[in-house]
Steps between C-alpha positions, in 0.01 A plus 500: 500500500312816421715773364516850648288783356810691388627196313160444335476860380861478371412183313207674332723789403768272350273275305263762356566608146639859494331559166165488672572843649292685247480881516158648565413862447530744785128563477421133551740475794397823664458493875137502595513432872297750699588625848166410646623143536771352710692183461851441622802667648860489385544151649257214527292647786192698395386837629142497618313828476141572608449715192552224244364165396824309473615237259349165416618208706769276364325193354816346363345453154690549176842459657725215380471200730866502600479866602189432711661200668818694561298776665348242739846374593666837517504511877686164514751626246566814705544291817789326323688829481391633155475862612396764255783720372511859624609808315801693636342820363227708670433696178537426134645846463809389701816466290528150353146389605353470153807316362490254788126448455536428133788254560286318760188488284678382189651213697173413679273519195659428161178587318498841666861534392383499139264789572778690683746451220266626230385806697708790380394769747644522847282369784310803630483359851852624569471848352609774745243738643507829322169690502318631803237226473780245502648626826175581687279212622218749564503636143547154349186371676293805416589475131420128505152585621452760229612248233276215623279353225589774251693506175842672543421813302165558672663457840784741411246761392316477832823506694619811315169680567532402866851643514407818320234566761674375813871463425783754502686601187868408512596796283227760513713748301466299177215624280295207368211709379612484133619140509363405154778517239412666174561303182689796357880457506530872586302462821680564825539188719264492795490306822364149475155423643483437869545138601480298816871551558449877525314468829566403856232265637305652791600377845307242701400779741353698206312214332353376829324839527370519138127500433385185318255685279770742388736215423234345280510810283840396358360168379538282808207280596340516845679189625841589361483843664410330827781247452756777449391660824520163680862447390591860582351471848707185570821680398401816688437322827812283470329164454695475177838657432811442291685371806226266617444349153871445449526310826199274435507153351315434176206354695486794737507749212209315332295493819559869570402602145194282441354623831465840335182552295585522133812285511470129419749218466592568140602863578689379809692252284587760241614735780722229644649416163545833330533746788662301784662270240458190716648193329252222589149617411256292287190702403247222470212735422670630187320357194807518273717314759236232538483445125875504459558251780239260358671517164844463659421198712245340267202549734147570360379856551143579608292750686565328835829335418779520581414589856725701731637189672566325165697796376703519823590127464603540139701812579707332775758418235574875468538581868653725627478706180135471400475875425762470225340179360166681498644784294621248245159337498360840399760534233417155363157641418626846395303650790578864570612539863518799730864582419505406130 
């Protein structure tokens, strides 16, 4: 009798040699997915958007035979009562959520347990929201657009120039004009240079009314300036709001976001994972995740493989905590993530 997909993936995880989990450099594992493409949503259903080309179809190539056969018989297995487990947590920031996720994943995937045990830092998926960008969906999405396809320092420089021009100083009474410290030990201490944290991000109402050409003067490209206005307009008119996003399912959040020009599936997935802290997201467009999962499950990696559907099938062993498993996939390659 054909085994279930979950059992097949578990078998792969148990039998694979943990020593094959070699560590790549962060540069080699850097995320290179662009937001002009779409692919999948937090579950197995895909979001279709008229502004994108979509993913390649699932050919079934390069997957182990037992996994492919199990996928064909998955419906029969489910009909026998093998329902997928569900998380009791709506957010990974809930007390006890990360600990429960780690216990589940270590039991479901012994090979992943090796990665978890040797990772010294705390899983960032459960870190509490602290900064303004952490608590505001609007600001989080705007900053994601500014950071798209840019190195971190370059994006920070553009964001700071944007805030200096359009933001509001949190403490305008502090003099930052002499921020450079003299090398002389007798020099009087001066205020540190202005940083992103010194500004309040302009409101959606304000950004929606900004002139695109003026926004380009701070270093934003034409499209990014237009994308920021698109997001702002959606928050200004109430199409998106904190309350609406909090009430939506993962699929609904993805559909709402990718319908906005400038936001693709990868950004939607990162928003679900790091801002809304949803527990069961698998970002199949993320290059580092694709590489790490191929290495983890012993599947060949290529330009067109693994496909979205192949990754979803392999990741069923981690449900309902695919977000946490994804974070450990990043750590297995030393990939720098949003929170670390």
